Structures are given as structure tokens and as C-alpha cells.
C-alpha positions in Angstrom: 18.3 -17.9 41.2 16.2 -17.2 44.3 13.4 -14.7 44.1 13.5 -11.7 46.5 11.0 -13.2 48.9 13.1 -16.5 49.0 16.3 -14.7 50.1 17.0 -14.9 53.8 18.1 -11.7 55.6 19.1 -10.4 59.0 19.1 -6.9 60.5 21.1 -5.0 63.0 19.6 -1.8 64.4 22.0 0.4 66.4 20.2 2.5 69.0 20.7 4.4 72.3 18.8 3.0 75.3 18.3 4.0 78.9 18.3 0.4 80.2 18.7 -2.5 77.7 17.4 -5.1 80.2 14.3 -3.1 80.7 13.9 -2.7 76.9 14.3 -6.5 76.4 11.7 -7.2 79.2 9.2 -4.8 77.6 9.6 -6.5 74.3 9.2 -10.0 75.8 6.0 -8.8 77.5 4.8 -7.9 74.0 5.5 -11.4 72.6 9.0 -10.9 71.2 11.6 -13.5 72.1 14.7 -11.3 72.8 17.5 -11.4 75.4 20.4 -9.2 76.3 23.8 -10.8 75.7 27.5 -9.8 75.9 28.9 -8.6 72.6 29.2 -11.5 70.1 28.7 -12.3 66.4 26.7 -15.6 67.0 23.6 -16.1 65.0 20.7 -17.0 67.3 17.2 -18.4 66.8 15.9 -15.4 68.8 16.5 -11.6 68.8 19.3 -10.3 70.9 20.5 -6.9 72.3 24.3 -6.5 72.5 26.5 -3.6 73.3 27.9 -1.4 70.6 30.9 0.9 71.3 30.5 2.8 68.1 27.2 4.3 69.3 27.0 7.2 71.8 24.6 9.9 72.9 22.8 11.7 75.7 19.2 12.3 76.9 18.1 14.7 79.6 21.7 15.2 80.7 22.7 11.6 81.0 24.5 9.2 78.7 22.5 6.4 77.1 23.7 2.9 76.4 25.0 2.3 72.9 23.4 -1.0 71.9 22.4 -3.0 68.8 19.3 -5.0 68.3 20.1 -8.1 66.2 17.6 -10.4 64.5 17.7 -14.1 63.9 17.7 -15.3 60.3 14.5 -14.0 58.6 12.7 -14.9 55.4 10.1 -13.2 53.2 6.8 -11.6 54.4 6.9 -13.6 57.6 10.3 -12.2 58.4 9.2 -8.7 57.6 6.1 -9.2 59.9 8.5 -10.1 62.7 10.5 -6.9 62.1 7.3 -4.9 62.2 6.1 -6.6 65.4 9.4 -5.9 67.2 9.5 -2.2 66.2 5.8 -1.6 66.9 6.3 -3.1 70.4 9.5 -1.0 70.8 7.4 2.1 69.9 5.3 1.6 73.0 8.3 1.6 75.4 7.9 4.5 77.8 11.6 5.0 78.5 14.4 6.3 76.3 15.2 4.5 73.1 16.4 6.6 70.2 18.8 7.0 67.3 21.2 9.7 66.4 23.8 10.3 63.7 26.2 7.8 65.3 23.7 5.0 64.7 23.5 2.8 61.6 21.2 0.1 60.3 23.0 -3.0 58.8 21.3 -5.5 56.6 22.7 -9.0 55.8 21.4 -10.7 52.7 22.0 -14.3 51.6 23.6 -14.5 48.1 25.3 -17.9 48.1 23.0 -19.0 45.2 24.6 -16.3 42.9 27.5 -17.1 40.6 30.6 -15.0 40.6 29.5 -13.3 37.4 26.1 -12.4 39.0 27.8 -10.9 42.1 30.1 -8.9 39.8 27.0 -7.5 38.1 25.7 -6.4 41.5 29.0 -4.8 42.4 28.9 -2.9 39.2 25.4 -1.7 40.0 26.7 -0.5 43.3 29.3 1.6 41.6 26.8 3.0 39.1 24.0 3.8 41.6 25.7 4.5 44.9 24.9 8.2 44.5 21.2 7.3 44.2 21.3 5.4 47.5 23.2 8.3 49.0 20.4 10.7 48.0 17.9 8.6 50.0 20.0 9.0 53.2 21.2 11.8 55.5 24.5 13.5 54.8 26.2 11.6 57.5 25.9 8.4 55.4 26.8 9.8 52.0 30.1 9.5 50.2 32.9 8.8 52.7 31.3 10.9 55.5 31.0 8.0 57.9 33.9 5.8 59.1 31.7 2.8 59.4 30.2 2.9 55.9 32.9 3.8 53.4 32.1 4.5 49.7 32.6 1.7 47.2 32.4 3.9 44.1 35.1 6.3 45.3 37.6 3.5 45.2 37.6 3.7 41.4 38.4 6.3 38.8 38.6 9.9 40.1 35.8 9.4 42.6 33.6 12.2 41.3 33.1 11.4 37.7 30.6 8.6 37.1 32.1 7.7 33.6 35.6 7.5 35.1 34.3 5.3 38.0 32.5 3.0 35.5 35.4 2.7 33.0 37.9 2.0 35.7 35.8 0.0 38.1 33.9 -2.2 35.7 37.1 -3.5 34.1 38.7 -4.2 37.4 35.6 -6.1 38.7 35.5 -8.1 35.5 39.1 -9.1 36.0 38.5 -10.6 39.5 39.0 -14.4 39.4 37.3 -15.2 42.7 35.4 -13.6 45.6 38.6 -12.9 47.6 39.9 -10.7 44.8 36.6 -9.1 44.3 36.3 -8.3 48.0 39.7 -6.7 48.0 38.8 -4.5 45.1 35.5 -3.4 46.6 36.6 -2.7 50.2 39.4 -2.1 52.6 38.2 -3.7 55.9 34.6 -4.5 56.7 33.4 -0.9 57.1 32.2 -0.6 53.5 28.7 0.2 52.2 28.8 -3.2 50.5 30.7 -5.6 52.7 31.5 -9.1 51.3 33.7 -10.3 54.2 31.2 -12.8 55.5 30.6 -14.3 52.0 33.1 -17.2 52.4 31.9 -18.2 55.9 28.2 -17.4 55.7 27.3 -16.8 52.1 26.0 -13.3 52.8 26.7 -9.7 52.0 26.3 -6.9 54.5 24.8 -3.6 53.4 26.0 -0.9 55.9 24.8 2.1 53.9 21.6 3.0 55.9 21.3 5.5 58.8 20.0 4.3 62.1 16.2 4.1 62.3 13.5 2.5 64.5 10.8 3.2 62.0 9.2 -0.1 60.9 8.3 1.0 57.4 11.7 2.4 56.7 13.3 -0.9 57.8 10.9 -3.0 55.8 11.2 -0.9 52.7 15.0 -1.0 52.9 15.0 -4.8 53.2 12.6 -5.1 50.2 14.9 -2.8 48.1 18.0 -4.8 48.7 16.6 -8.3 48.4 15.3 -7.2 45.0 18.6 -5.5 44.2 20.4 -8.9 44.3 17.8 -10.3 41.9 17.4 -7.3 39.5 21.1 -6.8 38.9 22.4 -10.3 39.1 
């Protein structure tokens, strides 16, 4: 099994911008290889900024562009340094770039080295500790308060009683014969706090739990938490 620092990851940072092309140019001027692209799900070797229709907001009486900053595949401390470099450069932009409650931060983590049993253990840990992650985040990202990051634990038991969730959920998770069955148990569509829909095609899981942020330390610490999660509970 890979160590946390050996596990590749990618991030998506939803944000509001006054001018995405101007933001990209500012970042390139600060040594970041990043380009604006039309909406797509292609993995690039460089950072990209794409439109995001789920994000909206205003500043000084005008609407800002709903956008998403998407990383290439990153790894370990070097990858975290690239995250810091981008966000530190973004912090020096003199125009409008901000987040509000419509914004999220999505993290993709490679887990193709894990067995089905190990992934089941991680799914059980999500059921057991989802309330802990909720407590770290604003109310807009807790429980089922956000359409784009639906609760996993509330799909099992009575939804409020942890013992009920564990007794019902653990048995169902153990019964899953493959990843397709496990995915159907955990989520309905991709807007789940733990999203396994890309596992078959890319060997990754998406964590959609976090609120939008452009704070480098928050992003780095979240990545460290979840790359360790898929080691500690596997």
C-alpha cells in the first residue's frame, strides 16, 4: 500500500473572478503555468481555469465570473509546494477573486492500489466520522445542506443515530461484491461527499466535502488529512 506522500492527488478550487483571463495572466507572470479553457474534464499537465455554472456571486454591484481552478496531477511535498505557489501568487492579484457559500473545494485522491476490502474500510470510516469532518466546516457543507456534497452517512440507518448508521451501513458495505455495488450504496449521482464515480476510469475518489477556500494552508492541510485517511483506515 502506498504511503500518504506517495499518493497522487488533484484539486479543484471554485471561485468568483472579475476577469479569468486577467487572473491567468497574473499567475503566469508569477511563474505558474495556467491557461483559461472552455469547460472540460480533461487532465492537463498544467493548471487550468474553467467556467463553473454552480458558482455565483457579486462584488461592488456587479456579477463575478463563476470559475474553477484545476490542478494537474500532483504528488507529495512537491505537489503541495505547487499548490502554495499558486495560491500565494493569487493572493497578490489586485482585482476581485473571492469565494462565498456557493463555492466548494474538491480533492481527487488516487486509490487504485487499495483492495476492495481496504476501500470498504475507508467507506466505513466515512460513515463513522462524517460528523467530525462536518464540525470542521461551515454549516453550508454539513449534513445534507448542500446539493453538491450530499451526506454519505445519512443514507444508512435513521440518519441521526450513529449506532443505527453503523449497524445498517457496515453490514451493507461488507455485502458489496465489487466497486460498482459499493458506489451505488454510498451515493446517488456524483454529488456525494465521497464520490467513487471516477474509480473505474481513473482509479480515484473525489472528496467534495470542503467549503471553497483560497487559503494555502487550509488547502494543504486538507490534502494531508485525506491522503492520510486512505492509509490510516485502509
